[in-house]
C-alpha positions in Angstrom: 31.6 -42.1 84.4 27.9 -42.7 84.7 27.6 -40.4 87.7 29.3 -37.5 85.9 26.9 -37.8 83.1 23.9 -37.6 85.3 25.2 -34.5 87.1 25.8 -32.8 83.8 22.3 -33.5 82.6 20.9 -32.2 85.9 22.8 -29.0 85.6 21.5 -28.4 82.0 17.9 -29.0 83.1 18.3 -26.6 86.0 19.5 -23.9 83.6 16.5 -24.4 81.3 14.1 -24.1 84.2 15.8 -20.9 85.5 15.7 -19.4 82.0 11.9 -20.1 81.6 11.2 -18.6 85.0 13.2 -15.4 84.2 11.4 -15.0 80.9 8.0 -15.4 82.5 8.7 -13.0 85.3 10.2 -10.4 82.9 7.2 -10.3 80.6 4.7 -9.8 83.5 3.5 -6.3 84.1 5.2 -4.9 80.8 3.2 -4.5 77.6 3.7 -2.4 74.6 1.0 -0.4 72.9 1.3 1.4 69.5 0.7 5.1 69.7 1.6 6.0 66.2 3.7 4.9 63.3 7.2 4.0 64.3 6.6 4.9 68.0 5.8 3.0 71.3 5.0 4.0 74.9 6.2 2.1 77.9 3.5 0.3 80.1 3.1 0.2 83.8 6.1 -0.5 85.9 8.6 0.1 83.2 11.8 1.8 84.2 12.0 5.3 82.6 14.3 8.1 83.1 17.0 7.3 85.6 15.8 3.6 85.8 13.9 4.1 89.0 10.8 2.0 89.4 7.6 4.1 89.1 9.4 7.3 87.8 7.3 9.7 85.7 7.6 9.7 81.9 10.3 12.1 80.6 8.8 15.2 78.9 10.5 16.3 75.4 12.5 19.4 75.7 11.0 22.2 73.5 13.4 25.1 72.6 11.9 28.5 71.7 13.2 31.6 69.9 11.8 35.1 70.1 10.6 36.4 66.7 8.5 39.2 65.4 4.8 38.3 65.2 1.8 40.4 63.9 -0.4 41.6 66.6 -3.2 42.8 64.1 -4.3 42.3 60.6 -2.3 44.5 58.1 -3.4 44.8 54.5 -1.2 45.1 51.5 0.5 48.4 51.1 0.0 49.3 54.9 2.9 51.0 56.7 3.5 48.7 59.7 2.9 50.6 63.0 4.7 50.1 66.3 1.6 48.5 67.9 1.1 46.2 64.9 3.9 43.9 65.8 5.4 42.3 68.9 8.1 39.8 70.1 6.8 36.3 70.9 8.5 33.0 71.7 8.1 30.5 68.9 9.0 26.9 68.9 12.3 26.3 67.0 10.9 23.2 65.4 8.1 25.3 63.9 10.1 28.3 62.8 9.7 29.4 59.2 12.4 28.8 56.7 15.9 29.7 57.9 16.7 33.4 58.0 13.4 34.5 56.7 12.0 35.9 59.9 12.7 38.9 62.1 14.0 39.0 65.7 14.0 42.8 66.2 11.0 45.1 66.1 13.1 48.0 64.6 13.6 45.8 61.5 9.9 45.7 60.8 8.3 48.9 62.1 7.9 51.5 59.3 8.2 49.1 56.5 5.4 48.5 54.0 3.4 45.3 53.9 4.0 43.6 50.5 1.1 41.2 51.0 -1.7 40.8 53.6 -0.3 39.8 57.0 -2.7 38.2 59.4 -2.7 38.5 63.2 -0.7 35.9 65.0 1.5 34.9 62.1 5.2 35.5 62.0 6.3 38.5 59.9 8.6 37.0 57.3 11.1 39.0 55.3 9.4 38.5 52.0 6.1 39.9 53.5 7.6 43.5 53.8 9.4 46.0 51.5 11.0 49.3 52.1 8.6 51.4 50.0 5.5 51.3 47.9 7.4 51.1 44.7 8.7 47.7 45.5 5.0 46.6 46.1 4.3 46.8 42.4 7.8 46.4 41.0 6.7 43.3 39.0 4.6 45.5 36.7 3.1 44.4 33.4 4.5 42.4 30.6 4.7 45.5 28.4 7.0 47.2 30.8 9.2 44.1 31.0 9.4 44.0 27.2 10.5 47.7 27.0 13.2 47.0 29.5 14.5 44.1 27.4 14.8 46.1 24.2 18.2 47.4 23.0 19.4 50.3 25.0 19.6 52.7 22.1 16.8 54.9 23.2 14.6 55.6 26.2 11.9 53.2 25.2 8.2 54.2 26.2 5.0 52.6 25.1 2.2 54.5 23.4 -1.1 53.2 21.9 -2.6 54.5 18.7 -5.9 53.5 16.9 -5.9 51.3 13.9 -7.9 51.6 10.7 -10.6 48.9 10.8 -10.3 48.3 7.1 -6.8 47.0 7.5 -5.4 49.4 4.9 -3.2 51.2 7.4 -2.0 48.1 9.3 -0.7 45.8 6.5 -4.0 44.0 6.2 -3.9 42.8 9.8 -0.5 41.3 9.1 1.3 43.0 12.0 2.1 40.9 15.1 3.7 41.4 18.5 7.4 41.7 18.2 7.5 43.3 14.7 9.1 46.5 13.9 7.2 49.1 11.9 7.6 52.6 10.4 4.9 55.2 10.5 3.7 57.3 7.5 1.7 60.3 8.1 -0.6 62.1 5.5 -1.2 65.8 5.9 -3.7 68.1 4.3 -2.6 71.7 4.0 -4.8 74.8 3.3 -4.0 78.5 3.2 -5.3 80.5 6.2 -5.3 84.2 7.2 -2.4 84.7 9.5 -4.4 86.9 11.8 -7.7 85.3 11.8 -6.2 81.8 11.4 -9.3 80.9 9.2 -9.3 79.3 5.8 -8.8 81.7 2.8 -10.3 83.4 0.9 -11.7 85.9 3.4 -15.1 87.4 3.1 -15.2 90.9 1.7 -17.9 93.5 2.4 -18.1 96.7 0.2 -18.4 99.9 2.2 -20.5 102.6 0.5 -21.0 106.2 1.8 -24.5 107.4 1.2 -25.4 111.0 0.1 -26.3 111.7 3.8 -22.8 110.7 4.8 -23.8 107.4 6.4 -21.6 104.5 5.7 -23.3 101.3 4.6 -21.6 97.9 4.7 -22.7 95.5 2.1 -23.3 91.8 2.4 -20.1 89.7 3.0 -18.8 87.8 0.0 -16.0 85.5 -0.4 -13.2 86.6 -2.8 -10.8 89.3 -3.4 -11.0 92.7 -5.2 -9.2 93.2 -8.5 -8.9 95.9 -11.0 -11.0 95.5 -14.2 -11.7 97.2 -17.4 -15.4 96.5 -16.9 -15.9 99.1 -14.2 -13.6 101.8 -12.7 -14.3 100.4 -9.2 -13.0 97.0 -10.1 -14.6 93.6 -9.5 -14.9 91.2 -6.6 -13.4 87.9 -7.7 -14.8 84.9 -5.7 -14.1 81.2 -5.6 -16.1 78.8 -7.7 -16.2 76.2 -4.9 -17.5 76.8 -1.4 -14.2 76.0 0.2 -10.5 75.8 -0.6 -9.0 72.5 -1.9 -6.5 71.1 0.6 -3.1 70.0 -0.6 -2.0 66.5 0.3 1.6 65.7 1.6 2.5 62.2 2.7 5.9 61.6 4.6 7.8 59.0 6.5 8.0 59.9 10.1 8.7 57.6 13.1 10.9 54.6 12.2 11.9 51.3 13.9 8.9 51.4 16.3 8.6 48.1 18.2 5.2 46.4 18.3 4.6 45.7 21.9 1.1 44.3 21.5 -1.7 44.3 18.9 -5.1 44.7 20.4 -6.2 45.4 24.0 -4.3 44.0 27.0 -5.8 41.6 29.5 -6.9 43.4 32.7 -3.9 41.7 34.5 -1.4 43.2 32.1 -0.1 39.8 31.3 -0.2 38.6 27.7 3.0 36.7 27.2 2.7 32.9 27.0 -1.1 33.0 27.7 -3.1 30.2 26.0 -5.9 31.6 23.9 -9.4 30.5 25.0 -10.6 27.8 22.5 -13.6 28.6 20.4 -16.5 26.3 20.9 -17.4 24.8 17.5 -20.8 23.3 16.8 -20.8 19.7 15.6 -21.4 19.4 11.8 -22.9 16.2 10.5 -21.5 14.6 7.2 -23.6 15.4 4.1 -25.3 12.0 4.2 -26.2 12.2 7.7 -27.4 15.8 7.3 -29.8 14.7 4.5 -31.1 11.9 6.8 -31.5 14.3 9.6 -33.4 16.7 7.5 -35.7 13.9 6.3 -36.5 13.2 9.9 -37.1 16.9 10.6 -34.2 16.9 13.0 -32.5 20.3 13.4 -28.9 20.4 12.2 -26.7 23.0 13.9 -24.8 25.0 11.3 -21.3 25.9 12.0 -20.9 29.4 13.7 -19.7 32.2 11.5 -16.0 32.9 12.6 -15.5 36.3 14.2 -13.2 38.4 11.9 -9.9 39.5 13.4 -10.2 43.2 13.6 -7.8 44.8 16.2 -8.7 48.4 16.8 -5.6 49.5 18.7 -1.9 48.9 18.7 0.8 49.7 21.3 4.3 50.7 20.0 7.6 51.0 21.8 9.2 54.3 20.7 11.4 57.1 22.0 9.8 59.8 24.1 10.0 62.3 21.2 8.4 59.8 18.8 5.6 59.2 21.4 4.9 62.9 21.1 4.7 62.8 17.3 2.3 59.9 17.4 0.1 61.5 20.1 0.0 64.8 18.1 -1.0 62.8 15.0 -3.9 61.1 16.8 -5.1 64.4 18.4 -4.8 66.1 14.9 -6.8 63.3 13.4 -4.2 62.7 10.8 -4.4 59.4 8.9 -1.6 56.9 10.2 -0.2 54.2 8.0 2.0 51.5 9.5 4.7 49.9 7.3 6.1 46.5 8.3 9.9 46.2 8.4 11.8 43.1 7.4 13.1 41.0 10.3 16.4 42.3 11.4 16.3 45.6 9.4 17.0 48.6 11.7 18.3 51.1 9.1 17.1 54.6 9.2 16.1 55.8 5.8 15.7 59.4 4.5 12.7 60.1 2.3 11.2 63.0 0.4 7.7 64.2 1.1 5.3 63.1 -1.6 3.0 65.7 -3.1 1.2 66.2 -6.4 4.2 68.2 -7.6 6.5 65.3 -6.6 4.3 62.8 -8.5 4.3 65.0 -11.6 8.2 65.6 -11.5 9.2 62.1 -10.7 6.7 59.9 -12.6 5.9 62.3 -15.5 2.2 62.5 -14.4 1.6 65.6 -16.4 -2.0 66.9 -16.9 -3.6 65.9 -20.2 -4.4 68.4 -23.0 -7.8 69.9 -23.2 -9.6 68.2 -26.1 -12.6 69.2 -28.2 -14.4 66.0 -27.1 -14.8 64.0 -23.8 -16.3 60.8 -22.5 -19.9 60.3 -21.5 -20.8 59.8 -18.8 -18.2 62.2 -17.4 -15.5 60.8 -15.2 -15.8 62.8 -11.9 -14.0 60.4 -9.5 -11.9 57.2 -9.5 -12.4 54.0 -7.6 -12.0 54.1 -3.9 -11.6 51.5 -1.3 -13.7 51.3 1.9 -11.3 53.0 4.2 -13.8 53.9 6.9 -14.7 57.4 7.7 -13.6 60.1 5.3 -13.6 63.9 6.0 -15.1 66.0 3.2 -13.2 69.2 3.2 -15.5 70.8 0.6 -18.6 70.4 2.8 -17.0 70.0 6.2 -19.0 66.9 6.8 -18.1 63.4 7.8 -19.2 60.8 5.3 -19.2 57.0 5.5 -17.7 55.3 2.4 
């Protein structure tokens, strides 16, 4: 029994010695060195590849795919020439996003560069378009708004000037997205159909002298009429230097969409833009202002706010209404914009308003001529400052 125990202990000691020797010999000549995060490279004598001692390290296998690459710099809008692109092998691991590159030259040559393409870079599908129209198809915000309007007319945008006084633009109350109607005011005068000049015409008396010579007198405005004063009649002339125009005011364009009030940004984008904040000077409380003044310290007064005075408005209208507005602007006819209620798209029929209309509908009859009058005489009624007025009597522009 004792002998067996000794044999068993000897066998265990022998196994421990063998294990220690194996561990020591296995660690000799093999070390690991970090080369990057999560990677390691085998040291000298390590079995690599097929397990043979001293075999060279295995190289990673790189797969390539032939794609279209730019051979020269091509600017936006340029038609891609045949010598501008070529086929080159490109590592599959570094390929652009899937299906966004070309593998055939015929798919690229003749197309238009949508953006700048630089030499040596892959030609991606989003870099090219079929024609120049697609290069700028994003357009402006105004064009996008017209496309989103109800399809009840062929919407176009036209800009017209605004009255700086605010009288013709609802006191600056019109905003983007409103609907407005347009009122035009016309001044009519009588003209000679042949001369196309304002009546009355100038009249010159032709006299035959005793010698038979015809003499043309000085031209005078008026018309000849028979008279009991002289058998030759008289020349009746106007008491004023020019004919008084007759005012007619009428509703014209209706349901015009307000695309934008004021000038557009140079980019054409104005939807969702954050206005630039106005820098305001710091104003001290009254107590601190007095103390600062006592110490001869300058107190910065608050800046005067810049008044909101848009001078132009862009309306969405039909092509025919765009012609009407353009004609009104070219003819220098006063334009008044009327703000519509939200959701109101009715078309209304109106009668033109003239002096006769006012007399008939509002009983604005002329007063009787009396034997007395007020002093000083009333020669005009109050007028608002509506900017530049045209004086038809003197054909001069006056500032009110």
